[in-house]
C-alpha positions as CSV (number, residue, x, y, z in Angstrom):
1,X,76.8,-127.2,-37.3
2,X,77.6,-123.9,-35.6
3,X,80.4,-121.4,-36.1
4,X,82.2,-118.9,-34.0
5,X,82.2,-115.9,-36.2
6,X,80.7,-114.9,-39.5
7,X,80.6,-111.8,-41.7
8,X,77.0,-112.2,-42.7
9,X,76.9,-110.4,-46.0
10,X,80.4,-111.1,-47.1
11,X,80.1,-114.9,-46.9
12,X,83.1,-115.3,-44.5
13,X,82.7,-117.9,-41.8
14,X,85.2,-119.0,-39.1
15,X,84.2,-122.2,-37.3
16,X,86.8,-122.4,-34.6
17,X,88.2,-119.0,-33.5
18,X,91.2,-119.5,-31.3
19,X,92.8,-116.7,-29.3
20,X,96.0,-118.5,-28.3
21,X,98.5,-121.2,-29.2
22,X,100.0,-123.7,-26.8
23,X,103.8,-124.4,-26.8
24,X,105.1,-127.0,-24.4
25,X,102.0,-126.6,-22.3
26,X,102.4,-122.8,-22.1
27,X,99.6,-120.7,-23.5
28,X,100.6,-117.7,-25.7
29,X,97.8,-115.3,-26.7
30,X,97.6,-114.2,-30.3
31,X,96.9,-110.7,-28.9
32,X,100.4,-110.6,-27.4
33,X,102.0,-112.1,-30.5
34,X,100.3,-109.5,-32.8
35,X,101.3,-106.6,-30.5
36,X,104.9,-107.9,-30.5
37,X,105.0,-108.1,-34.3
38,X,103.5,-104.7,-34.6
39,X,106.1,-103.2,-32.3
40,X,109.0,-104.7,-34.2
41,X,107.7,-103.6,-37.6
42,X,106.8,-100.2,-36.2
43,X,110.3,-99.7,-34.8
44,X,111.9,-100.9,-38.0
45,X,109.8,-98.5,-40.2
46,X,110.5,-95.6,-37.8
47,X,114.2,-96.3,-37.9
48,X,114.3,-96.3,-41.7
49,X,112.3,-93.1,-41.9
50,X,114.6,-91.4,-39.3
51,X,117.7,-92.6,-41.4
52,X,116.2,-91.1,-44.5
53,X,115.6,-87.8,-42.8
54,X,119.2,-87.6,-41.4
55,X,118.4,-88.4,-37.8
56,X,120.0,-91.9,-37.8
57,X,118.5,-95.3,-37.1
58,X,120.5,-95.7,-33.8
59,X,118.5,-92.8,-32.2
60,X,115.2,-94.7,-32.8
61,X,116.6,-98.0,-31.5
62,X,118.1,-96.2,-28.5
63,X,114.7,-94.8,-27.6
64,X,112.6,-97.9,-28.5
65,X,112.9,-99.9,-25.3
66,X,112.1,-96.9,-23.1
67,X,109.1,-96.0,-25.4
68,X,107.7,-99.6,-25.3
69,X,108.0,-99.9,-21.5
70,X,106.3,-96.6,-20.8
71,X,103.8,-97.2,-23.6
72,X,102.6,-100.5,-22.0
73,X,102.6,-98.9,-18.5
74,X,100.6,-96.0,-19.8
75,X,98.1,-98.2,-21.6
76,X,97.6,-100.2,-18.4
77,X,97.3,-97.3,-16.1
78,X,94.8,-95.5,-18.4
79,X,92.6,-98.6,-18.4
80,X,92.8,-99.2,-14.7
81,X,92.2,-95.5,-13.9
82,X,88.8,-95.6,-15.6
83,X,88.0,-99.1,-14.4
84,X,89.1,-98.5,-10.8
85,X,86.1,-100.3,-9.2
86,X,87.3,-103.5,-10.8
87,X,90.7,-103.3,-9.2
88,X,90.3,-101.5,-5.9
89,X,89.7,-104.7,-4.0
90,X,92.6,-106.6,-5.5
91,X,95.5,-104.3,-6.4
92,X,97.7,-107.2,-7.5
93,X,95.3,-107.8,-10.4
94,X,96.6,-104.6,-11.9
95,X,99.8,-106.5,-12.8
96,X,97.9,-109.3,-14.5
97,X,98.3,-108.1,-18.1
98,X,97.4,-111.6,-19.4
99,X,93.8,-110.9,-18.3
100,X,93.7,-108.0,-20.7
101,X,93.0,-104.3,-20.1
102,X,95.2,-102.1,-22.3
103,X,94.0,-98.8,-23.7
104,X,95.6,-97.4,-26.9
105,X,95.3,-93.8,-25.8
106,X,97.1,-94.6,-22.6
107,X,99.9,-96.2,-24.6
108,X,100.2,-93.1,-26.9
109,X,100.3,-90.8,-23.8
110,X,102.9,-92.9,-22.2
111,X,105.0,-93.0,-25.3
112,X,104.8,-89.2,-25.8
113,X,105.9,-88.6,-22.2
114,X,108.8,-91.0,-22.5
115,X,109.9,-89.3,-25.7
116,X,109.8,-85.9,-24.0
117,X,112.0,-87.2,-21.2
118,X,114.4,-88.9,-23.7
119,X,114.7,-85.8,-25.9
120,X,115.4,-83.6,-22.9
121,X,118.1,-86.0,-21.6
122,X,119.7,-86.6,-25.0
123,X,119.2,-83.0,-26.2
124,X,117.1,-84.1,-29.2
125,X,114.4,-82.3,-31.0
126,X,111.0,-83.8,-29.8
127,X,109.0,-82.9,-32.9
128,X,111.7,-84.0,-35.3
129,X,111.8,-87.5,-33.7
130,X,108.0,-87.7,-33.3
131,X,107.5,-87.3,-37.0
132,X,109.3,-90.6,-37.6
133,X,108.2,-92.4,-34.6
134,X,104.5,-91.8,-35.1
135,X,104.6,-93.7,-38.4
136,X,105.8,-96.7,-36.4
137,X,103.0,-96.2,-33.8
138,X,100.4,-96.4,-36.6
139,X,101.8,-99.7,-37.9
140,X,101.4,-101.1,-34.3
141,X,97.9,-99.8,-34.2
142,X,96.9,-101.2,-37.6
143,X,98.1,-104.7,-36.5
144,X,97.1,-104.4,-32.9
145,X,93.4,-104.1,-33.6
146,X,93.5,-107.6,-35.0
147,X,94.4,-108.9,-31.6
148,X,90.9,-107.7,-30.6
149,X,89.6,-109.8,-33.4
150,X,91.1,-113.0,-32.0
151,X,89.8,-112.0,-28.5
152,X,86.3,-111.4,-29.9
153,X,86.2,-107.9,-28.4
154,X,86.2,-104.2,-29.3
155,X,83.0,-104.6,-31.4
156,X,80.1,-102.2,-31.7
157,X,76.3,-102.0,-31.6
158,X,73.9,-104.1,-33.6
159,X,74.0,-103.6,-37.3
160,X,72.8,-105.2,-40.5
161,X,75.2,-103.3,-42.7
162,X,77.5,-104.8,-45.3
163,X,80.2,-105.6,-42.7
164,X,77.8,-107.0,-40.0
165,X,79.6,-109.6,-38.0
166,X,78.0,-112.4,-36.0
167,X,79.7,-113.7,-32.9
168,X,78.7,-116.7,-30.9
169,X,77.3,-115.4,-27.6
170,X,79.1,-117.8,-25.4
171,X,82.6,-116.9,-26.6
172,X,82.1,-113.2,-25.8
173,X,82.7,-111.6,-22.4
174,X,79.2,-111.0,-21.0
175,X,80.2,-107.5,-19.8
176,X,80.5,-106.4,-23.5
177,X,76.9,-107.5,-24.4
178,X,74.4,-104.8,-23.6
179,X,70.6,-105.0,-23.5
180,X,70.3,-103.7,-27.0
181,X,72.3,-106.6,-28.4
182,X,70.2,-109.1,-26.5
183,X,67.2,-107.7,-28.3
184,X,68.7,-108.7,-31.7
185,X,70.0,-112.1,-30.9
186,X,70.3,-114.4,-33.9
187,X,69.7,-118.1,-33.4
188,X,71.4,-120.6,-35.8
189,X,71.0,-124.4,-35.2
190,X,70.1,-123.7,-31.6
191,X,73.1,-121.4,-30.9
192,X,72.7,-117.7,-30.1
193,X,74.8,-115.1,-31.8
194,X,75.1,-111.3,-31.4
195,X,75.3,-109.3,-34.7
196,X,77.5,-106.2,-34.4
197,X,79.7,-103.6,-36.1
198,X,83.3,-104.9,-36.4
199,X,84.8,-101.7,-35.0
200,X,88.2,-103.3,-34.7
201,X,88.1,-103.6,-38.5
202,X,86.9,-100.1,-39.0
203,X,89.7,-98.7,-36.8
204,X,92.4,-100.8,-38.4
205,X,91.3,-99.7,-41.9
206,X,91.1,-96.0,-40.9
207,X,94.6,-96.3,-39.3
208,X,95.9,-97.8,-42.6
209,X,94.5,-95.0,-44.6
210,X,96.0,-92.4,-42.2
211,X,99.3,-94.2,-42.3
212,X,99.4,-94.2,-46.2
213,X,98.5,-90.5,-46.2
214,X,101.2,-89.5,-43.6
215,X,103.8,-91.7,-45.3
216,X,103.2,-90.1,-48.7
217,X,103.0,-86.6,-47.2
218,X,106.2,-87.1,-45.3
219,X,108.1,-88.2,-48.4
220,X,106.5,-85.7,-50.8
221,X,108.7,-82.8,-49.6
222,X,105.5,-80.8,-48.8
223,X,105.8,-80.9,-45.1
224,X,105.2,-77.4,-43.8
225,X,106.9,-77.5,-40.4
226,X,108.7,-79.8,-38.0
227,X,106.2,-81.9,-36.2
228,X,103.5,-81.7,-38.8
229,X,103.3,-85.5,-39.3
230,X,102.9,-85.9,-35.6
231,X,100.2,-83.3,-35.3
232,X,98.4,-84.6,-38.4
233,X,98.4,-88.0,-36.7
234,X,96.8,-86.6,-33.6
235,X,94.0,-84.9,-35.6
236,X,93.3,-87.6,-38.2
237,X,93.4,-90.5,-35.7
238,X,91.3,-88.5,-33.2
239,X,88.8,-87.7,-36.0
240,X,88.3,-91.3,-37.0
241,X,88.3,-92.7,-33.4
242,X,85.7,-90.2,-32.3
243,X,83.1,-91.7,-34.7
244,X,84.2,-95.3,-34.3
245,X,84.1,-95.1,-30.5
246,X,80.5,-93.9,-30.8
247,X,79.6,-97.4,-32.2
248,X,81.3,-99.4,-29.5
249,X,79.6,-101.1,-26.5
250,X,82.6,-101.4,-24.3
251,X,83.9,-97.8,-24.1
252,X,85.6,-96.6,-21.0
253,X,83.2,-94.0,-19.5
254,X,83.8,-90.9,-17.5
255,X,82.8,-91.6,-13.9
256,X,79.1,-91.2,-13.2
257,X,78.3,-90.3,-16.8
258,X,77.6,-92.0,-20.1
259,X,80.4,-90.0,-21.8
260,X,83.0,-92.1,-23.6
261,X,86.5,-91.0,-22.4
262,X,88.0,-91.8,-25.8
263,X,85.5,-89.6,-27.6
264,X,86.3,-86.7,-25.4
265,X,90.0,-87.2,-25.8
266,X,89.6,-87.6,-29.6
267,X,87.7,-84.3,-29.9
268,X,90.5,-82.6,-27.8
269,X,93.2,-84.1,-30.1
270,X,91.4,-82.8,-33.2
271,X,91.3,-79.3,-31.7
272,X,94.9,-79.6,-30.6
273,X,96.0,-80.5,-34.1
274,X,94.2,-77.6,-35.6
275,X,95.6,-75.2,-33.0
276,X,99.2,-76.5,-33.6
277,X,98.8,-76.0,-37.4
278,X,97.6,-72.5,-37.0
279,X,100.4,-71.6,-34.5
280,X,103.2,-73.3,-36.5
281,X,102.1,-71.8,-39.8
282,X,101.8,-68.4,-38.3
283,X,105.4,-68.7,-36.9
284,X,106.6,-69.8,-40.3
285,X,105.0,-66.9,-42.0
286,X,106.5,-64.5,-39.4
287,X,110.0,-66.0,-40.0
288,X,109.7,-65.8,-43.8
289,X,108.5,-62.2,-43.6
290,X,111.2,-61.1,-41.2
291,X,114.1,-59.2,-43.0
292,X,117.6,-60.5,-42.8
293,X,120.1,-58.7,-40.5
294,X,119.6,-56.3,-37.7
295,X,117.1,-53.5,-37.9
């Protein structure tokens, strides 16, 4: 008897991997359910952190709808932008979110832009709010990658490492299977399987580690400047994503090249985080060294 998915060296086998449930004849994807749960938990956590820091829960809830809408729009536009050849002949397909095609980095960019607009309109401090909101974003990312698991996507190249994952070839989108994977097909009871890095799992685990670090740092009283949690997120997430993206077979590529867009953006975010820390710490040192009163 065959199976749909197996972690070869961990002894974990799933025989019937479902990516949706059906209610009254209407199909609801697990991906959407997981994303929705991640958003709710993320907003709740961000609101509690904001309340603890004296910002107030209502500010987070007030921004949440705007952030979610622009986050989804950003995630879709980012994906479509780098996959334009797949949509140029049918523009209405851009609106078909049920077919998939959301990019995390696009969602983060959309969320940041919407927060900048909100803060300007409401006269709020962007970095102050971002320090709380980014914790909620991480919760959404931790859970969201498991939506990729149910969709049998966001995996990497062939591997025989401890976490090697076998997927039945016929449940995977053929676009995601490159020639290298075809050279390492595994046949079990007459069924072909690809054996890959579970990069969705790597990223979820990395995000969880980043989340714990930022949560503890935020509550330790050691934060060095307003916005440090936000900039640490950019650097740490970018650092992990750079290496994980290098393992994937479905990366969005810069037009006419083999350069993964997410790797380039990840490297930029690491540099931006370092530059922000240098600048902010220099400003803090200058303020602390400046004598009181007028000279």
